[in-house]
Every structure is written in structure tokens, then in C-alpha cells.
C-alpha positions as CSV (number, residue, x, y, z in Angstrom):
1,M,-52.3,41.9,39.5
2,F,-51.5,38.0,39.5
3,P,-50.9,36.1,42.7
4,V,-47.1,35.0,43.4
5,G,-46.7,32.0,41.7
6,M,-49.8,31.7,39.6
7,V,-48.7,30.3,35.7
8,L,-50.7,31.9,33.0
9,P,-51.3,29.9,30.3
10,M,-49.3,31.0,27.2
11,V,-51.0,31.2,23.6
12,I,-48.4,31.8,20.4
13,P,-50.1,32.0,17.3
14,I,-48.3,30.8,14.6
15,F,-48.9,30.1,10.2
16,Q,-48.5,26.9,9.7
17,G,-47.6,24.8,6.1
18,G,-46.9,28.1,4.6
19,G,-50.2,29.2,4.0
20,N,-52.1,32.3,5.6
21,E,-53.5,30.6,7.7
22,M,-53.5,30.7,11.5
23,V,-53.1,28.0,13.9
24,D,-53.2,28.4,17.3
25,V,-50.6,26.0,18.7
26,G,-52.5,26.2,22.8
27,R,-51.1,26.4,25.8
28,S,-47.5,26.0,26.9
29,S,-47.6,22.8,27.9
30,D,-48.3,22.2,23.6
31,I,-45.3,24.1,22.8
32,D,-43.2,20.9,24.3
33,V,-44.8,19.0,22.3
34,D,-45.2,20.5,19.5
35,L,-41.3,21.5,19.4
36,E,-40.1,18.1,20.4
37,R,-42.1,17.3,16.9
38,Q,-40.8,19.8,14.7
39,V,-36.9,19.1,15.7
40,Q,-38.0,15.0,15.3
41,A,-39.0,16.3,11.8
42,W,-36.4,18.2,10.7
43,R,-33.9,15.1,11.8
44,K,-35.8,12.8,10.1
45,E,-35.8,15.2,6.7
46,I,-32.1,15.8,7.0
47,E,-31.1,12.3,7.3
48,E,-33.5,11.7,4.5
49,A,-32.1,13.4,2.0
50,V,-28.3,12.4,3.4
51,E,-29.3,8.9,2.6
52,K,-31.3,9.4,-0.5
53,N,-28.6,11.8,-1.8
54,K,-30.7,14.3,-1.9
55,L,-29.1,17.1,0.0
56,D,-29.2,20.1,-3.3
57,E,-32.9,20.0,-2.8
58,F,-33.1,20.0,1.1
59,L,-30.6,23.0,1.1
60,D,-33.2,24.8,-1.3
61,D,-35.2,24.6,1.6
62,V,-32.8,26.1,3.8
63,L,-32.8,29.5,5.3
64,E,-29.0,30.4,6.1
65,I,-26.1,28.5,5.8
66,A,-23.3,30.6,8.3
67,R,-19.9,28.4,8.3
68,K,-17.9,28.3,11.8
69,Q,-14.3,28.6,10.8
70,S,-11.1,28.7,13.2
71,L,-7.8,30.5,12.8
72,L,-4.7,28.3,12.5
73,S,-1.0,29.1,14.2
74,G,0.1,29.8,10.5
75,G,-2.6,32.4,9.6
76,E,-4.8,29.9,8.1
77,W,-8.7,29.7,7.9
78,E,-10.4,26.3,8.7
79,T,-13.7,25.3,8.3
80,T,-14.6,23.4,11.4
81,G,-18.8,23.1,10.7
82,Y,-21.5,25.1,9.5
83,E,-25.1,26.0,10.7
84,L,-28.5,26.0,9.1
85,T,-31.4,28.0,10.2
86,L,-33.8,25.7,9.0
87,A,-37.1,27.7,11.1
88,F,-37.2,31.2,12.2
89,G,-40.1,33.3,14.3
90,G,-42.0,30.8,16.0
91,P,-40.3,27.8,16.4
92,G,-36.6,28.8,15.9
93,I,-35.3,25.4,14.9
94,W,-31.3,25.4,14.0
95,F,-29.3,22.3,12.4
96,N,-24.8,22.4,13.0
97,T,-22.8,20.3,11.8
98,W,-19.9,20.8,14.8
99,D,-22.3,19.1,17.2
100,C,-23.9,17.1,15.1
101,E,-27.4,18.0,16.5
102,V,-30.8,20.0,15.2
103,E,-32.0,22.4,17.8
104,G,-35.3,24.0,18.2
105,H,-36.5,27.0,20.7
106,W,-39.6,28.6,20.9
107,A,-41.1,30.4,24.1
108,G,-38.2,29.3,26.5
109,K,-39.0,25.8,25.6
110,H,-35.8,23.8,23.9
111,A,-35.6,20.5,22.2
112,Y,-32.7,19.1,20.7
113,K,-31.8,16.1,18.8
114,K,-28.5,14.3,17.4
115,L,-27.8,12.4,14.4
116,R,-25.4,10.3,13.4
117,R,-21.8,11.6,13.0
118,E,-21.5,9.8,9.3
119,T,-24.1,12.1,8.4
120,C,-22.6,15.2,9.7
121,D,-19.8,14.5,7.6
122,V,-21.5,13.7,4.7
123,I,-23.1,17.5,4.7
124,D,-19.6,19.1,5.8
125,E,-18.3,17.4,2.7
126,Y,-21.1,18.2,0.6
127,L,-20.8,22.1,1.5
128,D,-17.1,22.4,2.0
129,G,-17.2,21.5,-2.6
130,I,-19.7,24.5,-2.7
131,Y,-18.0,27.1,-0.2
132,G,-14.1,25.9,-0.4
133,R,-12.9,24.4,3.3
């Protein structure tokens, strides 16, 4: 039994760089820093893909694309944005175009980074061209 109010260190194993080598990210305070770093890295990668006109290459690495839609009064559906799953398991990282934000969650910790609205508009238009409006 642990004393009331005692905070236990949390150690979470992850696989890094697509390899089979397990890396110990350390205590829970390290998770904040690593999660923030990973969310920021994804934000930068998304912005660079748009700036360099390489969205097709970027989307090859996306795990899942979900389309958010609203039902209009006339019975028509309208796409209001997309959510891209970028990483899953530890950490989980998503990007959505309606909030124009990359968000990460890991072991109860959260990190969020906004992108420029113009970046998300370009991504919306690109995906609308693929999936329809």
C-alpha cells in the first residue's frame, strides 16, 4: 500500500523510429516534454508539406483520414473538416482542420498546437478534391 498523496513515477515504453528497439521515455514529467516535442514536430511537418506542395507525400504517412460532415436542412451533407490520425498507441496524435490544431495525448497528458488557418484551408481543399465536398 502506498501513502496517500504519493505520486509514483510513470515509465512508458515506446518504439521509436519505426524500428523494433524499445525506448524508455522515463518518468511522467519527461512525457510532457516528449509529447510537446512530438506535437510540435507534426505541426512543422504539416506546414512544410503545404508550403512545399507535397501533401500527397505527407498523406502517405497518415494512419487514417476521417471526414466530419453536417446535415443541412435540405437533406444534403456538407463536409466541415477532416481529422487525420498521425500516431497511435503512445502517444496518440491527431490533426483536425476544423480547429486547425494538432493535438496529442499520452498517459493522461495533453499537448495542442495551432496551425495557420491558410494551411488548413489548403488541406481541406486538397482532400475535398479527393473525397468530394
